[in-house]
PyMOL commands that place a pseudoatom at each C-alpha (Angstrom):
pseudoatom trace, name=CA, resn=MET, resi=1, chain=A, elem=C, hetatm=0, pos=[-16.367, 5.453, 12.575]
pseudoatom trace, name=CA, resn=LYS, resi=2, chain=A, elem=C, hetatm=0, pos=[-14.572, 8.411, 11.158]
pseudoatom trace, name=CA, resn=SER, resi=3, chain=A, elem=C, hetatm=0, pos=[-12.629, 10.668, 13.531]
pseudoatom trace, name=CA, resn=LYS, resi=4, chain=A, elem=C, hetatm=0, pos=[-13.243, 14.128, 13.567]
pseudoatom trace, name=CA, resn=TYR, resi=5, chain=A, elem=C, hetatm=0, pos=[-10.071, 14.729, 12.002]
pseudoatom trace, name=CA, resn=TYR, resi=6, chain=A, elem=C, hetatm=0, pos=[-9.945, 12.131, 8.998]
pseudoatom trace, name=CA, resn=ASP, resi=7, chain=A, elem=C, hetatm=0, pos=[-11.560, 14.532, 6.547]
pseudoatom trace, name=CA, resn=GLN, resi=8, chain=A, elem=C, hetatm=0, pos=[-9.266, 17.362, 7.249]
pseudoatom trace, name=CA, resn=SER, resi=9, chain=A, elem=C, hetatm=0, pos=[-6.495, 14.780, 6.561]
pseudoatom trace, name=CA, resn=VAL, resi=10, chain=A, elem=C, hetatm=0, pos=[-7.699, 14.091, 3.478]
pseudoatom trace, name=CA, resn=GLN, resi=11, chain=A, elem=C, hetatm=0, pos=[-8.236, 18.041, 2.505]
pseudoatom trace, name=CA, resn=LEU, resi=12, chain=A, elem=C, hetatm=0, pos=[-4.267, 18.727, 3.966]
pseudoatom trace, name=CA, resn=GLY, resi=13, chain=A, elem=C, hetatm=0, pos=[-3.832, 15.639, 1.108]
pseudoatom trace, name=CA, resn=ALA, resi=14, chain=A, elem=C, hetatm=0, pos=[-5.570, 16.841, -1.440]
pseudoatom trace, name=CA, resn=GLU, resi=15, chain=A, elem=C, hetatm=0, pos=[-3.913, 20.203, -1.212]
pseudoatom trace, name=CA, resn=PHE, resi=16, chain=A, elem=C, hetatm=0, pos=[-0.439, 18.451, -0.794]
pseudoatom trace, name=CA, resn=GLN, resi=17, chain=A, elem=C, hetatm=0, pos=[-0.782, 16.642, -4.321]
pseudoatom trace, name=CA, resn=GLN, resi=18, chain=A, elem=C, hetatm=0, pos=[-2.269, 19.449, -5.915]
pseudoatom trace, name=CA, resn=ALA, resi=19, chain=A, elem=C, hetatm=0, pos=[0.884, 21.723, -4.934]
pseudoatom trace, name=CA, resn=ASN, resi=20, chain=A, elem=C, hetatm=0, pos=[3.118, 18.816, -6.123]
pseudoatom trace, name=CA, resn=PRO, resi=21, chain=A, elem=C, hetatm=0, pos=[2.648, 17.556, -9.205]
pseudoatom trace, name=CA, resn=LYS, resi=22, chain=A, elem=C, hetatm=0, pos=[5.411, 15.040, -9.089]
pseudoatom trace, name=CA, resn=ASN, resi=23, chain=A, elem=C, hetatm=0, pos=[3.806, 13.535, -5.911]
pseudoatom trace, name=CA, resn=TRP, resi=24, chain=A, elem=C, hetatm=0, pos=[1.271, 10.687, -5.608]
pseudoatom trace, name=CA, resn=SER, resi=25, chain=A, elem=C, hetatm=0, pos=[1.485, 9.819, -9.427]
pseudoatom trace, name=CA, resn=GLY, resi=26, chain=A, elem=C, hetatm=0, pos=[0.504, 6.345, -8.566]
pseudoatom trace, name=CA, resn=TYR, resi=27, chain=A, elem=C, hetatm=0, pos=[4.009, 5.145, -10.012]
pseudoatom trace, name=CA, resn=ASP, resi=28, chain=A, elem=C, hetatm=0, pos=[5.317, 3.928, -6.622]
pseudoatom trace, name=CA, resn=VAL, resi=29, chain=A, elem=C, hetatm=0, pos=[3.533, 1.144, -7.461]
pseudoatom trace, name=CA, resn=VAL, resi=30, chain=A, elem=C, hetatm=0, pos=[6.234, -0.238, -9.901]
pseudoatom trace, name=CA, resn=LYS, resi=31, chain=A, elem=C, hetatm=0, pos=[8.255, -1.147, -6.496]
pseudoatom trace, name=CA, resn=TYR, resi=32, chain=A, elem=C, hetatm=0, pos=[5.801, -3.702, -6.200]
pseudoatom trace, name=CA, resn=GLN, resi=33, chain=A, elem=C, hetatm=0, pos=[4.943, -4.889, -9.516]
pseudoatom trace, name=CA, resn=ASP, resi=34, chain=A, elem=C, hetatm=0, pos=[5.980, -8.375, -9.529]
pseudoatom trace, name=CA, resn=LYS, resi=35, chain=A, elem=C, hetatm=0, pos=[4.259, -8.855, -6.234]
pseudoatom trace, name=CA, resn=ILE, resi=36, chain=A, elem=C, hetatm=0, pos=[1.064, -7.824, -7.727]
pseudoatom trace, name=CA, resn=LYS, resi=37, chain=A, elem=C, hetatm=0, pos=[1.497, -9.834, -10.725]
pseudoatom trace, name=CA, resn=ASP, resi=38, chain=A, elem=C, hetatm=0, pos=[2.140, -12.726, -8.763]
pseudoatom trace, name=CA, resn=LEU, resi=39, chain=A, elem=C, hetatm=0, pos=[-0.772, -12.549, -6.523]
pseudoatom trace, name=CA, resn=VAL, resi=40, chain=A, elem=C, hetatm=0, pos=[-2.728, -11.919, -9.589]
pseudoatom trace, name=CA, resn=GLN, resi=41, chain=A, elem=C, hetatm=0, pos=[-1.498, -14.917, -11.430]
pseudoatom trace, name=CA, resn=ARG, resi=42, chain=A, elem=C, hetatm=0, pos=[-2.109, -16.978, -8.094]
pseudoatom trace, name=CA, resn=TYR, resi=43, chain=A, elem=C, hetatm=0, pos=[-5.613, -16.368, -7.459]
pseudoatom trace, name=CA, resn=ASN, resi=44, chain=A, elem=C, hetatm=0, pos=[-6.442, -15.861, -10.998]
pseudoatom trace, name=CA, resn=ALA, resi=45, chain=A, elem=C, hetatm=0, pos=[-8.212, -12.264, -10.403]
pseudoatom trace, name=CA, resn=LYS, resi=46, chain=A, elem=C, hetatm=0, pos=[-10.063, -10.329, -13.175]
pseudoatom trace, name=CA, resn=THR, resi=47, chain=A, elem=C, hetatm=0, pos=[-10.645, -7.412, -10.739]
pseudoatom trace, name=CA, resn=ILE, resi=48, chain=A, elem=C, hetatm=0, pos=[-8.813, -5.090, -8.508]
pseudoatom trace, name=CA, resn=LEU, resi=49, chain=A, elem=C, hetatm=0, pos=[-9.188, -2.080, -6.158]
pseudoatom trace, name=CA, resn=ASP, resi=50, chain=A, elem=C, hetatm=0, pos=[-6.561, 0.197, -5.895]
pseudoatom trace, name=CA, resn=TYR, resi=51, chain=A, elem=C, hetatm=0, pos=[-7.437, 1.573, -2.567]
pseudoatom trace, name=CA, resn=GLY, resi=52, chain=A, elem=C, hetatm=0, pos=[-5.200, 4.854, -2.318]
pseudoatom trace, name=CA, resn=CYS, resi=53, chain=A, elem=C, hetatm=0, pos=[-4.011, 5.139, -6.075]
pseudoatom trace, name=CA, resn=GLY, resi=54, chain=A, elem=C, hetatm=0, pos=[-2.612, 8.513, -6.196]
pseudoatom trace, name=CA, resn=LYS, resi=55, chain=A, elem=C, hetatm=0, pos=[-3.125, 10.438, -9.570]
pseudoatom trace, name=CA, resn=GLY, resi=56, chain=A, elem=C, hetatm=0, pos=[-3.783, 7.090, -11.114]
pseudoatom trace, name=CA, resn=LEU, resi=57, chain=A, elem=C, hetatm=0, pos=[-1.095, 7.687, -13.804]
pseudoatom trace, name=CA, resn=GLN, resi=58, chain=A, elem=C, hetatm=0, pos=[-0.300, 3.927, -14.003]
pseudoatom trace, name=CA, resn=TYR, resi=59, chain=A, elem=C, hetatm=0, pos=[-3.056, 3.717, -15.385]
pseudoatom trace, name=CA, resn=THR, resi=60, chain=A, elem=C, hetatm=0, pos=[-3.166, 5.967, -17.992]
pseudoatom trace, name=CA, resn=GLU, resi=61, chain=A, elem=C, hetatm=0, pos=[0.645, 6.242, -18.727]
pseudoatom trace, name=CA, resn=LYS, resi=62, chain=A, elem=C, hetatm=0, pos=[2.573, 3.218, -20.778]
pseudoatom trace, name=CA, resn=LEU, resi=63, chain=A, elem=C, hetatm=0, pos=[5.401, 2.303, -18.933]
pseudoatom trace, name=CA, resn=PRO, resi=64, chain=A, elem=C, hetatm=0, pos=[7.691, -0.547, -19.259]
pseudoatom trace, name=CA, resn=TRP, resi=65, chain=A, elem=C, hetatm=0, pos=[6.022, -3.010, -16.891]
pseudoatom trace, name=CA, resn=GLY, resi=66, chain=A, elem=C, hetatm=0, pos=[7.913, -6.121, -16.266]
pseudoatom trace, name=CA, resn=MET, resi=67, chain=A, elem=C, hetatm=0, pos=[11.373, -7.059, -17.687]
pseudoatom trace, name=CA, resn=VAL, resi=68, chain=A, elem=C, hetatm=0, pos=[12.653, -9.916, -19.806]
pseudoatom trace, name=CA, resn=ASN, resi=69, chain=A, elem=C, hetatm=0, pos=[15.671, -11.295, -18.231]
pseudoatom trace, name=CA, resn=GLY, resi=70, chain=A, elem=C, hetatm=0, pos=[16.798, -8.043, -16.615]
pseudoatom trace, name=CA, resn=ALA, resi=71, chain=A, elem=C, hetatm=0, pos=[16.206, -5.971, -19.729]
pseudoatom trace, name=CA, resn=GLU, resi=72, chain=A, elem=C, hetatm=0, pos=[13.446, -3.371, -20.042]
pseudoatom trace, name=CA, resn=LEU, resi=73, chain=A, elem=C, hetatm=0, pos=[10.948, -4.004, -22.624]
pseudoatom trace, name=CA, resn=PRO, resi=74, chain=A, elem=C, hetatm=0, pos=[11.113, -1.803, -25.818]
pseudoatom trace, name=CA, resn=PRO, resi=75, chain=A, elem=C, hetatm=0, pos=[9.231, 1.332, -25.927]
pseudoatom trace, name=CA, resn=ASP, resi=76, chain=A, elem=C, hetatm=0, pos=[6.252, -0.568, -28.476]
pseudoatom trace, name=CA, resn=GLN, resi=77, chain=A, elem=C, hetatm=0, pos=[5.751, -2.959, -26.020]
pseudoatom trace, name=CA, resn=TRP, resi=78, chain=A, elem=C, hetatm=0, pos=[5.258, -0.490, -22.692]
pseudoatom trace, name=CA, resn=THR, resi=79, chain=A, elem=C, hetatm=0, pos=[1.577, -0.590, -21.609]
pseudoatom trace, name=CA, resn=THR, resi=80, chain=A, elem=C, hetatm=0, pos=[-0.429, 0.430, -18.821]
pseudoatom trace, name=CA, resn=LEU, resi=81, chain=A, elem=C, hetatm=0, pos=[-0.494, -1.370, -15.100]
pseudoatom trace, name=CA, resn=ASP, resi=82, chain=A, elem=C, hetatm=0, pos=[-4.110, -2.769, -15.592]
pseudoatom trace, name=CA, resn=LYS, resi=83, chain=A, elem=C, hetatm=0, pos=[-3.038, -4.167, -18.902]
pseudoatom trace, name=CA, resn=TRP, resi=84, chain=A, elem=C, hetatm=0, pos=[-0.087, -5.456, -18.191]
pseudoatom trace, name=CA, resn=LEU, resi=85, chain=A, elem=C, hetatm=0, pos=[-1.813, -7.342, -14.955]
pseudoatom trace, name=CA, resn=GLY, resi=86, chain=A, elem=C, hetatm=0, pos=[-4.894, -8.446, -16.957]
pseudoatom trace, name=CA, resn=VAL, resi=87, chain=A, elem=C, hetatm=0, pos=[-7.105, -6.796, -14.752]
pseudoatom trace, name=CA, resn=GLU, resi=88, chain=A, elem=C, hetatm=0, pos=[-9.840, -4.172, -14.658]
pseudoatom trace, name=CA, resn=VAL, resi=89, chain=A, elem=C, hetatm=0, pos=[-9.201, -1.350, -11.567]
pseudoatom trace, name=CA, resn=TYR, resi=90, chain=A, elem=C, hetatm=0, pos=[-11.356, 0.340, -9.768]
pseudoatom trace, name=CA, resn=LYS, resi=91, chain=A, elem=C, hetatm=0, pos=[-9.431, 3.474, -8.854]
pseudoatom trace, name=CA, resn=TYR, resi=92, chain=A, elem=C, hetatm=0, pos=[-10.005, 4.922, -5.913]
pseudoatom trace, name=CA, resn=ASP, resi=93, chain=A, elem=C, hetatm=0, pos=[-7.844, 7.870, -3.838]
pseudoatom trace, name=CA, resn=PRO, resi=94, chain=A, elem=C, hetatm=0, pos=[-10.089, 10.726, -1.608]
pseudoatom trace, name=CA, resn=CYS, resi=95, chain=A, elem=C, hetatm=0, pos=[-7.435, 13.232, -2.171]
pseudoatom trace, name=CA, resn=VAL, resi=96, chain=A, elem=C, hetatm=0, pos=[-7.444, 13.211, -5.835]
pseudoatom trace, name=CA, resn=GLU, resi=97, chain=A, elem=C, hetatm=0, pos=[-10.431, 14.745, -7.892]
pseudoatom trace, name=CA, resn=GLY, resi=98, chain=A, elem=C, hetatm=0, pos=[-12.081, 12.572, -10.345]
pseudoatom trace, name=CA, resn=LEU, resi=99, chain=A, elem=C, hetatm=0, pos=[-10.939, 9.323, -8.444]
pseudoatom trace, name=CA, resn=ASP, resi=100, chain=A, elem=C, hetatm=0, pos=[-12.220, 9.920, -4.937]
pseudoatom trace, name=CA, resn=ILE, resi=101, chain=A, elem=C, hetatm=0, pos=[-15.781, 8.331, -5.254]
pseudoatom trace, name=CA, resn=PRO, resi=102, chain=A, elem=C, hetatm=0, pos=[-15.265, 5.021, -3.002]
pseudoatom trace, name=CA, resn=PRO, resi=103, chain=A, elem=C, hetatm=0, pos=[-16.764, 1.922, -4.665]
pseudoatom trace, name=CA, resn=PRO, resi=104, chain=A, elem=C, hetatm=0, pos=[-20.136, 0.886, -2.912]
pseudoatom trace, name=CA, resn=ASP, resi=105, chain=A, elem=C, hetatm=0, pos=[-20.143, -0.666, 0.169]
pseudoatom trace, name=CA, resn=ASN, resi=106, chain=A, elem=C, hetatm=0, pos=[-19.155, -4.510, 0.099]
pseudoatom trace, name=CA, resn=MET, resi=107, chain=A, elem=C, hetatm=0, pos=[-18.611, -4.600, -3.514]
pseudoatom trace, name=CA, resn=LYS, resi=108, chain=A, elem=C, hetatm=0, pos=[-16.631, -7.483, -3.805]
pseudoatom trace, name=CA, resn=PHE, resi=109, chain=A, elem=C, hetatm=0, pos=[-13.074, -7.601, -5.886]
pseudoatom trace, name=CA, resn=ASP, resi=110, chain=A, elem=C, hetatm=0, pos=[-10.953, -10.479, -6.965]
pseudoatom trace, name=CA, resn=GLY, resi=111, chain=A, elem=C, hetatm=0, pos=[-8.057, -8.193, -5.075]
pseudoatom trace, name=CA, resn=VAL, resi=112, chain=A, elem=C, hetatm=0, pos=[-7.344, -5.157, -3.202]
pseudoatom trace, name=CA, resn=ILE, resi=113, chain=A, elem=C, hetatm=0, pos=[-3.880, -3.197, -3.522]
pseudoatom trace, name=CA, resn=CYS, resi=114, chain=A, elem=C, hetatm=0, pos=[-3.169, -0.718, -0.774]
pseudoatom trace, name=CA, resn=THR, resi=115, chain=A, elem=C, hetatm=0, pos=[0.219, 0.770, -1.340]
pseudoatom trace, name=CA, resn=GLN, resi=116, chain=A, elem=C, hetatm=0, pos=[1.793, 3.203, 0.804]
pseudoatom trace, name=CA, resn=VAL, resi=117, chain=A, elem=C, hetatm=0, pos=[-1.191, 4.441, 2.119]
pseudoatom trace, name=CA, resn=LEU, resi=118, chain=A, elem=C, hetatm=0, pos=[-1.552, 3.447, 5.767]
pseudoatom trace, name=CA, resn=GLN, resi=119, chain=A, elem=C, hetatm=0, pos=[1.171, 5.278, 7.324]
pseudoatom trace, name=CA, resn=THR, resi=120, chain=A, elem=C, hetatm=0, pos=[-1.140, 8.397, 6.372]
pseudoatom trace, name=CA, resn=ILE, resi=121, chain=A, elem=C, hetatm=0, pos=[-4.144, 7.339, 8.164]
pseudoatom trace, name=CA, resn=PRO, resi=122, chain=A, elem=C, hetatm=0, pos=[-4.700, 8.662, 11.459]
pseudoatom trace, name=CA, resn=ASP, resi=123, chain=A, elem=C, hetatm=0, pos=[-4.268, 5.984, 14.643]
pseudoatom trace, name=CA, resn=ALA, resi=124, chain=A, elem=C, hetatm=0, pos=[-8.215, 6.455, 15.370]
pseudoatom trace, name=CA, resn=ASP, resi=125, chain=A, elem=C, hetatm=0, pos=[-9.101, 5.917, 11.877]
pseudoatom trace, name=CA, resn=LEU, resi=126, chain=A, elem=C, hetatm=0, pos=[-7.215, 2.335, 10.833]
pseudoatom trace, name=CA, resn=PRO, resi=127, chain=A, elem=C, hetatm=0, pos=[-9.999, 0.212, 12.196]
pseudoatom trace, name=CA, resn=TRP, resi=128, chain=A, elem=C, hetatm=0, pos=[-12.575, 1.290, 9.859]
pseudoatom trace, name=CA, resn=VAL, resi=129, chain=A, elem=C, hetatm=0, pos=[-10.071, 1.520, 7.133]
pseudoatom trace, name=CA, resn=SER, resi=130, chain=A, elem=C, hetatm=0, pos=[-8.980, -1.928, 7.667]
pseudoatom trace, name=CA, resn=ALA, resi=131, chain=A, elem=C, hetatm=0, pos=[-12.841, -3.183, 8.065]
pseudoatom trace, name=CA, resn=LYS, resi=132, chain=A, elem=C, hetatm=0, pos=[-13.256, -0.951, 4.684]
pseudoatom trace, name=CA, resn=LEU, resi=133, chain=A, elem=C, hetatm=0, pos=[-10.480, -3.110, 2.719]
pseudoatom trace, name=CA, resn=LEU, resi=134, chain=A, elem=C, hetatm=0, pos=[-11.583, -6.508, 4.172]
pseudoatom trace, name=CA, resn=SER, resi=135, chain=A, elem=C, hetatm=0, pos=[-15.543, -5.486, 3.008]
pseudoatom trace, name=CA, resn=HIS, resi=136, chain=A, elem=C, hetatm=0, pos=[-13.805, -5.284, -0.282]
pseudoatom trace, name=CA, resn=THR, resi=137, chain=A, elem=C, hetatm=0, pos=[-11.516, -8.395, -0.585]
pseudoatom trace, name=CA, resn=ASP, resi=138, chain=A, elem=C, hetatm=0, pos=[-12.757, -11.514, -1.819]
pseudoatom trace, name=CA, resn=LYS, resi=139, chain=A, elem=C, hetatm=0, pos=[-9.522, -13.238, -2.839]
pseudoatom trace, name=CA, resn=PHE, resi=140, chain=A, elem=C, hetatm=0, pos=[-6.475, -11.252, -1.627]
pseudoatom trace, name=CA, resn=CYS, resi=141, chain=A, elem=C, hetatm=0, pos=[-5.318, -7.698, -0.431]
pseudoatom trace, name=CA, resn=PHE, resi=142, chain=A, elem=C, hetatm=0, pos=[-1.549, -6.688, -0.988]
pseudoatom trace, name=CA, resn=ILE, resi=143, chain=A, elem=C, hetatm=0, pos=[-0.464, -3.857, 1.601]
pseudoatom trace, name=CA, resn=SER, resi=144, chain=A, elem=C, hetatm=0, pos=[2.914, -2.337, 0.947]
pseudoatom trace, name=CA, resn=LEU, resi=145, chain=A, elem=C, hetatm=0, pos=[4.449, -0.199, 4.070]
pseudoatom trace, name=CA, resn=ASN, resi=146, chain=A, elem=C, hetatm=0, pos=[7.590, 1.872, 4.081]
pseudoatom trace, name=CA, resn=PHE, resi=147, chain=A, elem=C, hetatm=0, pos=[9.612, 2.998, 7.660]
pseudoatom trace, name=CA, resn=GLN, resi=148, chain=A, elem=C, hetatm=0, pos=[10.903, 6.026, 5.827]
pseudoatom trace, name=CA, resn=GLN, resi=149, chain=A, elem=C, hetatm=0, pos=[9.647, 8.264, 8.745]
pseudoatom trace, name=CA, resn=VAL, resi=150, chain=A, elem=C, hetatm=0, pos=[13.357, 9.916, 9.454]
pseudoatom trace, name=CA, resn=ALA, resi=151, chain=A, elem=C, hetatm=0, pos=[13.665, 10.334, 5.731]
pseudoatom trace, name=CA, resn=LYS, resi=152, chain=A, elem=C, hetatm=0, pos=[10.220, 11.742, 4.958]
pseudoatom trace, name=CA, resn=LYS, resi=153, chain=A, elem=C, hetatm=0, pos=[9.765, 14.266, 7.959]
pseudoatom trace, name=CA, resn=LYS, resi=154, chain=A, elem=C, hetatm=0, pos=[9.948, 17.273, 5.986]
pseudoatom trace, name=CA, resn=LYS, resi=155, chain=A, elem=C, hetatm=0, pos=[6.647, 15.966, 3.967]
pseudoatom trace, name=CA, resn=PHE, resi=156, chain=A, elem=C, hetatm=0, pos=[4.987, 15.156, 7.117]
pseudoatom trace, name=CA, resn=PHE, resi=157, chain=A, elem=C, hetatm=0, pos=[2.190, 17.738, 7.303]
pseudoatom trace, name=CA, resn=TYR, resi=158, chain=A, elem=C, hetatm=0, pos=[-0.619, 15.995, 9.324]
pseudoatom trace, name=CA, resn=ASN, resi=159, chain=A, elem=C, hetatm=0, pos=[-0.944, 17.203, 13.130]
pseudoatom trace, name=CA, resn=PRO, resi=160, chain=A, elem=C, hetatm=0, pos=[1.195, 14.659, 14.693]
pseudoatom trace, name=CA, resn=GLU, resi=161, chain=A, elem=C, hetatm=0, pos=[-1.246, 14.684, 17.683]
pseudoatom trace, name=CA, resn=LEU, resi=162, chain=A, elem=C, hetatm=0, pos=[-3.337, 12.100, 15.713]
pseudoatom trace, name=CA, resn=TYR, resi=163, chain=A, elem=C, hetatm=0, pos=[-0.507, 9.992, 14.771]
pseudoatom trace, name=CA, resn=LYS, resi=164, chain=A, elem=C, hetatm=0, pos=[0.945, 9.080, 18.120]
pseudoatom trace, name=CA, resn=GLU, resi=165, chain=A, elem=C, hetatm=0, pos=[1.586, 5.456, 17.759]
pseudoatom trace, name=CA, resn=PRO, resi=166, chain=A, elem=C, hetatm=0, pos=[5.051, 3.997, 16.671]
pseudoatom trace, name=CA, resn=ARG, resi=167, chain=A, elem=C, hetatm=0, pos=[4.350, 3.099, 12.925]
pseudoatom trace, name=CA, resn=THR, resi=168, chain=A, elem=C, hetatm=0, pos=[6.295, -0.703, 13.631]
pseudoatom trace, name=CA, resn=ARG, resi=169, chain=A, elem=C, hetatm=0, pos=[4.677, -3.911, 12.331]
pseudoatom trace, name=CA, resn=GLU, resi=170, chain=A, elem=C, hetatm=0, pos=[3.009, -4.568, 15.322]
pseudoatom trace, name=CA, resn=PHE, resi=171, chain=A, elem=C, hetatm=0, pos=[0.992, -1.708, 15.409]
pseudoatom trace, name=CA, resn=PHE, resi=172, chain=A, elem=C, hetatm=0, pos=[-0.054, -2.014, 11.787]
pseudoatom trace, name=CA, resn=LYS, resi=173, chain=A, elem=C, hetatm=0, pos=[-0.741, -5.685, 12.107]
pseudoatom trace, name=CA, resn=GLN, resi=174, chain=A, elem=C, hetatm=0, pos=[-2.907, -4.875, 14.999]
pseudoatom trace, name=CA, resn=HIS, resi=175, chain=A, elem=C, hetatm=0, pos=[-5.679, -3.507, 12.998]
pseudoatom trace, name=CA, resn=PHE, resi=176, chain=A, elem=C, hetatm=0, pos=[-5.745, -6.645, 10.698]
pseudoatom trace, name=CA, resn=ALA, resi=177, chain=A, elem=C, hetatm=0, pos=[-5.649, -9.508, 13.856]
pseudoatom trace, name=CA, resn=ASN, resi=178, chain=A, elem=C, hetatm=0, pos=[-9.432, -10.318, 12.401]
pseudoatom trace, name=CA, resn=TRP, resi=179, chain=A, elem=C, hetatm=0, pos=[-8.349, -10.825, 8.963]
pseudoatom trace, name=CA, resn=PRO, resi=180, chain=A, elem=C, hetatm=0, pos=[-8.624, -14.495, 7.397]
pseudoatom trace, name=CA, resn=LYS, resi=181, chain=A, elem=C, hetatm=0, pos=[-4.561, -14.733, 7.045]
pseudoatom trace, name=CA, resn=GLU, resi=182, chain=A, elem=C, hetatm=0, pos=[-4.736, -16.482, 3.482]
pseudoatom trace, name=CA, resn=LYS, resi=183, chain=A, elem=C, hetatm=0, pos=[-5.802, -13.140, 2.498]
pseudoatom trace, name=CA, resn=LEU, resi=184, chain=A, elem=C, hetatm=0, pos=[-3.750, -10.559, 3.708]
pseudoatom trace, name=CA, resn=PHE, resi=185, chain=A, elem=C, hetatm=0, pos=[-0.222, -10.072, 2.297]
pseudoatom trace, name=CA, resn=TRP, resi=186, chain=A, elem=C, hetatm=0, pos=[2.213, -7.395, 3.343]
pseudoatom trace, name=CA, resn=TRP, resi=187, chain=A, elem=C, hetatm=0, pos=[4.961, -5.882, 2.079]
pseudoatom trace, name=CA, resn=TRP, resi=188, chain=A, elem=C, hetatm=0, pos=[7.585, -3.738, 4.170]
pseudoatom trace, name=CA, resn=LYS, resi=189, chain=A, elem=C, hetatm=0, pos=[10.012, -1.461, 2.325]
pseudoatom trace, name=CA, resn=ASP, resi=190, chain=A, elem=C, hetatm=0, pos=[13.078, -2.837, 4.284]
pseudoatom trace, name=CA, resn=ARG, resi=191, chain=A, elem=C, hetatm=0, pos=[12.115, -6.085, 2.922]
pseudoatom trace, name=CA, resn=MET, resi=192, chain=A, elem=C, hetatm=0, pos=[15.856, -7.283, 1.343]
pseudoatom trace, name=CA, resn=HIS, resi=193, chain=A, elem=C, hetatm=0, pos=[16.356, -8.895, 4.439]
pseudoatom trace, name=CA, resn=TYR, resi=194, chain=A, elem=C, hetatm=0, pos=[13.562, -11.551, 3.847]
pseudoatom trace, name=CA, resn=PRO, resi=195, chain=A, elem=C, hetatm=0, pos=[12.710, -12.230, 0.172]
pseudoatom trace, name=CA, resn=GLU, resi=196, chain=A, elem=C, hetatm=0, pos=[10.431, -15.034, -0.054]
pseudoatom trace, name=CA, resn=TRP, resi=197, chain=A, elem=C, hetatm=0, pos=[7.304, -13.428, 1.232]
pseudoatom trace, name=CA, resn=ILE, resi=198, chain=A, elem=C, hetatm=0, pos=[4.667, -15.309, -0.898]
pseudoatom trace, name=CA, resn=ASP, resi=199, chain=A, elem=C, hetatm=0, pos=[5.521, -18.635, -0.113]
pseudoatom trace, name=CA, resn=ASP, resi=200, chain=A, elem=C, hetatm=0, pos=[6.485, -18.145, 3.408]
pseudoatom trace, name=CA, resn=GLN, resi=201, chain=A, elem=C, hetatm=0, pos=[2.937, -16.387, 3.775]
pseudoatom trace, name=CA, resn=LEU, resi=202, chain=A, elem=C, hetatm=0, pos=[1.102, -18.896, 2.515]
pseudoatom trace, name=CA, resn=ASN, resi=203, chain=A, elem=C, hetatm=0, pos=[2.835, -21.723, 4.097]
pseudoatom trace, name=CA, resn=GLY, resi=204, chain=A, elem=C, hetatm=0, pos=[2.546, -20.191, 7.713]
pseudoatom trace, name=CA, resn=ASN, resi=205, chain=A, elem=C, hetatm=0, pos=[6.270, -19.576, 7.867]
pseudoatom trace, name=CA, resn=TRP, resi=206, chain=A, elem=C, hetatm=0, pos=[6.196, -15.982, 8.315]
pseudoatom trace, name=CA, resn=THR, resi=207, chain=A, elem=C, hetatm=0, pos=[8.910, -14.493, 10.399]
pseudoatom trace, name=CA, resn=ASP, resi=208, chain=A, elem=C, hetatm=0, pos=[8.270, -10.949, 11.379]
pseudoatom trace, name=CA, resn=VAL, resi=209, chain=A, elem=C, hetatm=0, pos=[11.242, -9.011, 12.888]
pseudoatom trace, name=CA, resn=PRO, resi=210, chain=A, elem=C, hetatm=0, pos=[14.529, -8.473, 11.290]
pseudoatom trace, name=CA, resn=LYS, resi=211, chain=A, elem=C, hetatm=0, pos=[17.738, -9.429, 12.824]
pseudoatom trace, name=CA, resn=GLU, resi=212, chain=A, elem=C, hetatm=0, pos=[18.546, -5.568, 12.552]
pseudoatom trace, name=CA, resn=TRP, resi=213, chain=A, elem=C, hetatm=0, pos=[17.559, -2.571, 10.776]
pseudoatom trace, name=CA, resn=VAL, resi=214, chain=A, elem=C, hetatm=0, pos=[20.147, -0.535, 8.727]
pseudoatom trace, name=CA, resn=GLY, resi=215, chain=A, elem=C, hetatm=0, pos=[20.412, 3.203, 7.270]
pseudoatom trace, name=CA, resn=LYS, resi=216, chain=A, elem=C, hetatm=0, pos=[17.498, 5.429, 7.729]
pseudoatom trace, name=CA, resn=TYR, resi=217, chain=A, elem=C, hetatm=0, pos=[15.103, 2.341, 8.798]
pseudoatom trace, name=CA, resn=SER, resi=218, chain=A, elem=C, hetatm=0, pos=[17.394, 2.049, 12.098]
pseudoatom trace, name=CA, resn=PHE, resi=219, chain=A, elem=C, hetatm=0, pos=[14.839, 4.561, 14.149]
pseudoatom trace, name=CA, resn=VAL, resi=220, chain=A, elem=C, hetatm=0, pos=[12.688, 1.445, 14.048]
pseudoatom trace, name=CA, resn=GLU, resi=221, chain=A, elem=C, hetatm=0, pos=[14.908, -0.585, 15.410]
pseudoatom trace, name=CA, resn=ALA, resi=222, chain=A, elem=C, hetatm=0, pos=[15.481, 2.147, 18.243]
pseudoatom trace, name=CA, resn=ILE, resi=223, chain=A, elem=C, hetatm=0, pos=[11.709, 1.824, 18.979]
pseudoatom trace, name=CA, resn=TYR, resi=224, chain=A, elem=C, hetatm=0, pos=[11.822, -2.075, 19.493]
pseudoatom trace, name=CA, resn=LYS, resi=225, chain=A, elem=C, hetatm=0, pos=[14.620, -1.283, 22.104]
pseudoatom trace, name=CA, resn=LEU, resi=226, chain=A, elem=C, hetatm=0, pos=[12.462, 1.060, 23.848]
pseudoatom trace, name=CA, resn=GLU, resi=227, chain=A, elem=C, hetatm=0, pos=[9.821, -1.400, 23.883]
pseudoatom trace, name=CA, resn=GLY, resi=228, chain=A, elem=C, hetatm=0, pos=[11.698, -4.286, 24.904]
for i in range(1, 228): cmd.bond("trace and resi %d" % i, "trace and resi %d" % (i + 1))
show_as sticks, trace
zoom trace
């Protein structure tokens, strides 16, 4: 059930993206393009729900998705993300006019991608958002998060009283505890220390907490020390 604040948070997000043309374009997904393509190929996915797609420019602007031997493709080979993945995409973002119509309840997609979204969801709304994502997931769901709370604090325009829980891995994962393990794939912005994410998650060897947090992620380590 939606909290009383949820619709207000969506309105704040809509106002932010309208006032900041360069933000929430959808290009951020470039960070995970290879990971998503791995999953598309692994599960032979043909349909994708992009839950929180931003302005959706990744599906309208041709870009150099994919690289060959570390080199960027020539411009005549650039394409849109959906064409590069070889899938049909349902684009949804409640903060973007024209993309703010959610898919029908329980409509299934081979894959669901939810990139840089959950950190904007109020604490009280994460349970129903998790259930919503699961209801649309047939084969896999890819969720990415970053921990740049300190670096991007200046952009945090939501009511902090509704975001009180430390945004750690445990906080997010507790809201997905009832998911079938084989359907859920996490990507964390600090993943440089742990690159073998797909195979190890599938094989059950997933290790959750890194040995150390560095740079702008050090605030997370402080949270862990406080909790310990």
